[in-house]
N, C-alpha and C positions, 0 to 999 in steps of 0.2 A: 772323764776328768779333764778339766781346763788346761789347756796347753799353757805352762808357766816356765817349762825349760827349756834353756837354751842350748845349743848344739854342743856347748863346752860341758855342761851339767850331763849330757848323755854322753859324751867321750869319755869322761871322768868315771860316772858308774859301769860303763863298757868297759872299760880298762884299754881303751884305746885313744889316739889322736884326733881332735878335731878335724882333721884335714880326711880322715878316714871316716868319720860319720858322715861329711859332706860327699864323700864318694859314693857311700851306699845311698845317701838323698837322692844322689844325681844319676843315680844307677850307672857307676861307671865301673870299668873291668879293673881286674887285679886285685880285689879284694878275696882274703879266704872266706870260703863259705860259711864256716862256722862262725868266723868273727861278722859276715854280713848277716847271718840270722840272728845272732845275738845283738848286734845293734838295731835291726828291724822290729825285734819283740820290742826293745826299748821305745822306739818311734811310735810303734802301736800303742804301748802302755800308757805313754803321754801324751797321746795324740799331738804327736807333732807335726807342725806344717811350716816350711821353711819361709823366710821372710822373702818375700818376692822382689823388693827392691834390691835387696842385699845380693839376691840370687841372680840378679840381671846383673850388676856392676860384674859379678865374676863371670858371665858368661856373655857379656856384651850384648844382652838383650832386656829390651824393657816390657815386651809383651802388651805394648800398649798402642791403640789404634785410634786417630784421632777421624770426628765425624765434622765437617763442617754444614752449618744452615744458614742460609742468609735471613729468615726470620722464621724464630721456633712457633710462632701463632698460626703458619701454614698447615693445616693438618695432613694434607697429603705428604708432606716432606719429613713432618715427625712421625707418621706411621712408619713409612720407609726406615727412617733413621733408626725407630725400635727394631724392627724386622732384623736389619742389620747387626745392632747391638747384640741381640739374642744368639744371633748366629756365630759371632764372633767372641761372644762369651763361652757359648759351649764350646769353643773350641781352645778356650784357655786364654784367651786376650782380654784386656780392659779396655774400655772406651771411654774418650775424652769427648764432648761434645761442645760446640761452641757456636754460638747465634752472632753472626757478624755484622747483621743490620745490610744496607745496599750500598756503604761506600766503599770505593775500591781500595782505598786506603787501609780501612778498617779489615777489608778482607785479607790483604797482604801483611797485614799487623798479624792476623790470627795465623797466618802460614808459618809467622816467624815464633809466633808462642807455640805452637805442636813440636817444631825443629826444636825448641829448646826443651820440651819435656819429653824429649828422643823419642817421639812416637815412631814405631817402626813399619807404619803405611797409613794414608789418608784416604777416606771418603768424602768427595763433595758433591752434596745433595742439588742436585739442581741446573738446568741451564744457565743462570744467573752468575753461575762460576766459570763459563766459559770465554772470559774477558782477556785481552791483552795483558791486563794488570795483574792477574792472578797469574797467567802464564810466565810473566816476567820472575814474579815472586818465587813461582814452585821452581823455575831454572836457576834462580840464585840458591835458593836456601833448602831446597828438597831433591837435586838432581837424583840422589843416589836412593830416595825412598819410592817404594810404588803407592802410586796415586790412581784411583779409579773415580771418575766423574759419573752420576748417574744423570741421563737424558740430559747431557750437555758433551760438547766438542772440546778439545784440547790437544794440540798436534804438540806433544814431546815425547820424548823416547821413553820414558819412566810413567806415562801417564797411558791406562785404558779408559775407553768410554763404552759405556750401555746405554741403549738409547730405545725408547719406544717409537715406532714408526709411526707419530703422530701425523704426519704430512698426508701418508696415504690414509689414515686411519679419518682425517676430517673430508679426505675426498669421497669417500666412501659414505660418509654421514649426509654430504650434500646431495649425492648423486640418491641417496635413500629418500630424502626430501623431495628430489623432482620427480621420482618415479611415483609418489605421492602425490604428483600434481601441484606442487609447492614450486613456484620458478621465480617469486620477487623475494629473492632471500638477503638477508643481511649477515654479517658476521661482526662480532662484538668483542673486545678484549680489553684489559685495563692496564696492563704492564706491558711495554714493548720488550720482552725478553727473546732468548734466540728461540726459547720452545713456542712462544707466542708466534713467532715469523714463520715455523714451519708448519703450523697450524694455519695459519694464515694462508701460505701458499698452496696447500690442499684445497681449501675453498677458493683460490682463484682460479686453479687448475680445472676443478670440475665446473666452474662457472663460465668459462672460456670455452671449454669443451662443450656444454651445451648451448654455445651459442651468445652469451653476454658478452659485450664488448668490456674491456678493462676499464674503460673510463665511466662507464655503467654500474660497477661494482659497488655495493653498499657496504662499505669498511667502517667500522666506528672504533676508535680507540681513545680509551681514557687517559693516556699518559703518553705524551709523543719521544719520551725517553725511557730507558730501561728501568727507570726507579719509580715506585709507586708506595703509599702505603697500603699494605696487603693485609692488614688486618681484617678479621671475619666482617667487622661491621662497615668499613670500608668498601670491602668488595660487594656486599650486600647492596649499599648505598649507590656505588659505581654501575651496578647492573639495573637498578631502577634508574641511574641517570642517563645511562645509554641507552636505555630501551624507549625512555622519553626521548632523546632525540631520534631516534630511527623512527618511531610513530608520529612526530611531527612533521619531521621531513619527507619521509615516506610514509604517507598512511595507507598505503597498499600493500605493505608488506605482509608477506605470508608465512613466512619461518624466519627464526633468527639462531644461529650457531653461537654459542658462548665458550670464551677461552678456558673456561674453568666452571665447575659445576655449581661453587657458590654464585658466581656471577649471573649465572642462567637463573638461579632463586630470584636474585633482585629482580630480573626482569619479568618472573612468574607474576612479584607481587605488584609491578607496573601494569601488566596486563590486567590483572584480576581488578585493581583499582579504575582502569578505565573500561571493566566489563567487557572485557576481550574472549571469547571461548578459546580453549587450548584443548586440543589442538585443531577444532575445527576453524577456526578463522587464522590462527598462528600457531603454528609448531615450534617446539622448543627442544633444542639437544643442547646439553652441556660435555665436558671432558673433564676426566679423572675418575669417576665412577666413585664418588665419595660417600659416606654416610648420609649426608646433607640430602643428597638426589634420591634416597631410598625412602627416606621420611616425610619430603615437601608434599604439598598436593596442589595438582597431581604428581605421581611418584615421576622422576626427571627421567627421560630416554637420555643417556649417556655414552660417552667414547671411552671404555675401558681400556685405559694404558698400562695395564699389567703390574701395578705396582708391586705386588709379591713377587715377581719374577724378577723384575728389575733389581729389586731390593738382595734376592737370594743371587742372581747373578753376578752382581756387584761385590757381595761377601765371596763368592766363589774364585771371580777373578783377582782379588786381593790377596787370598789365601795361595792360589797358585803363584803369584808374584812371590810372596814372604817366601815360599818354599823351592823357587828357585824354576819354576816350570815355566815353559813358554807359554806367553799368552796372547789372544788376538787384541790388536789393537783398538779394534771397533766391533762390537757386538751389536746388532739390531733385534729387537722383539716386536712381532706384531702386536696390533690391538682388535678390540672387538667392539662392536656396538651392542648394547645392552637396550633394547626396545622397552620402554615403559608406557605410562600414561600421556605425555607431550607431544607424541608424534602419532 
């Protein structure tokens, strides 16, 4: 039967007050067992479910979680948000997801929007939220609300950070290519985010340890600022363009590491256009272990930065904070290289 009964209807039929029905609904003590049983039978009979918004006003609890993504078109972040939403929904929370764009002002505005929605916690997707503008907005508007940032850093007492160790992962990717006899390596990234900077640091570390002078490193960036159009088609084109530049300026390049898989697939397109054999002439590695890398030709070797583990850990950290348990301010998760046909 469809639930059309209000708490007052059930109270009238049970011969009790509305407050008594409310205490039964919320499993509060102090109710006679016969009364509790009679009320529960009516609740079951009418498939009654409490109005969560009204319940939240009484309990001072919204059971709402905010998720901020810079660009919802970035599949890696969208998949992570999906995992988090499934985890939090299973635990009785409702999620609000906002796509902020890359503007610092818009990110700060979205934080204020979530505050007005009375969210109980917030998850920030990606290193691009690890900025001073976001930090100031959280400190001003969310100082008492637990926040978790995925693969980014923010130094605030109410913020926990869960990170993939991409710096060490890219270092190992570079060393893998060197062991395979590839010495003239390049690194390509589209947007200059904190995550991209960590990846680049791993590349530089491995190359300098192998004897390459820092002034000789082949580093190519599609954008010299933190922002870029990260729509899939733009990332593909950026991969092609960066690869074109690498090969025209350094035609002897025998290996390229790209900051994300889709950028690497753009690179594979350019290599195919030039009839350069992969991996015989040029080896290619991407980062993120996305579906794109599994279905391209040849299948892409990639750094798996543990999307599922990051997302579930973020959910667990937020839940711990919501329930008053002590949480680590920073959690790092290791990465794995998945070798396929491009190395």
